[in-house]
VMD Tcl script that draws the C-alpha trace (Angstrom):
set ca {
  {60.79 123.23 122.73}
  {64.21 124.07 124.12}
  {67.25 123.72 121.92}
  {69.23 121.82 124.79}
  {69.32 118.31 123.41}
  {68.90 116.73 126.88}
  {65.88 119.18 127.73}
  {64.31 118.45 124.20}
  {64.98 114.72 124.98}
  {62.94 115.02 128.09}
  {60.20 117.07 126.57}
  {59.72 114.55 123.81}
  {59.79 111.70 126.21}
  {57.13 113.53 128.29}
  {54.84 114.07 125.26}
  {55.31 110.55 124.05}
  {54.53 109.24 127.27}
  {51.26 111.70 127.44}
  {50.19 110.30 123.93}
  {50.54 106.53 125.00}
  {48.40 107.39 128.27}
  {45.75 109.06 125.88}
  {45.78 106.31 123.54}
  {45.40 103.50 126.38}
  {42.49 105.53 127.61}
  {40.76 105.68 124.21}
  {41.43 102.20 123.59}
  {40.26 101.09 127.15}
  {37.04 102.87 126.64}
  {36.28 101.38 123.35}
  {36.87 98.01 125.07}
  {34.74 98.70 127.87}
  {31.93 99.88 125.33}
  {32.37 96.54 123.69}
  {31.91 94.52 126.72}
  {29.08 96.65 127.93}
  {26.84 96.53 124.75}
  {27.85 92.98 123.74}
  {29.18 91.07 126.65}
  {28.86 87.58 125.34}
  {30.81 88.37 122.06}
  {33.43 90.23 124.13}
  {33.50 87.21 126.44}
  {34.04 85.29 123.52}
  {36.70 87.39 122.01}
  {38.37 87.40 125.50}
  {38.49 83.34 125.52}
  {39.86 83.24 121.99}
  {42.89 85.56 122.84}
  {43.61 83.35 125.76}
  {43.42 80.32 123.32}
  {45.72 81.95 121.05}
  {48.25 82.81 123.76}
  {48.09 79.26 125.09}
  {48.68 77.91 121.51}
  {51.70 80.21 120.98}
  {53.16 79.01 124.06}
  {52.61 75.22 123.39}
  {55.89 73.37 122.48}
  {56.58 72.12 118.92}
  {53.83 72.11 116.07}
  {52.19 68.88 116.97}
  {52.37 67.47 113.36}
  {50.97 70.72 112.08}
  {47.80 70.85 114.32}
  {49.15 73.96 116.48}
  {49.66 75.92 113.30}
  {46.23 75.01 112.07}
  {44.49 75.74 115.37}
  {46.21 79.07 115.66}
  {44.97 79.88 112.09}
  {41.32 78.73 113.05}
  {41.74 80.83 116.21}
  {42.74 84.08 114.38}
  {39.80 83.60 111.93}
  {37.28 83.23 114.73}
  {38.66 86.21 116.30}
  {38.16 88.17 113.09}
  {34.57 86.69 112.90}
  {33.69 87.78 116.29}
  {35.08 91.25 115.67}
  {33.16 91.52 112.37}
  {29.97 90.14 114.21}
  {30.48 92.94 116.95}
  {30.93 95.48 114.17}
  {27.95 94.42 112.11}
  {25.73 94.69 115.14}
  {27.02 98.28 115.87}
  {26.15 99.60 112.58}
  {22.62 98.29 112.82}
}
mol new
graphics top color blue
foreach p $ca { graphics top sphere $p radius 0.5 }
foreach p [lrange $ca 0 end-1] q [lrange $ca 1 end] { graphics top cylinder $p $q radius 0.2 }
display resetview
């Protein structure tokens, strides 16, 4: 790498951008594989992620029900991911 700070910064920026693109590619490939081999589980996970997002955007806590719903959605997400992982190991 160059000793010029500006050039060095540019080189690091390009390197980080490349790393981000590669990470996105790897994660995207993993997500496509999950969708391809377990489409219903992936669809359920996608729906749960939408539900989580909608709950997070909802106004106030609704007497604690919003918080509890978020907890349950996140637990459901974890169970779906665990099910996907279990099936892949078999």
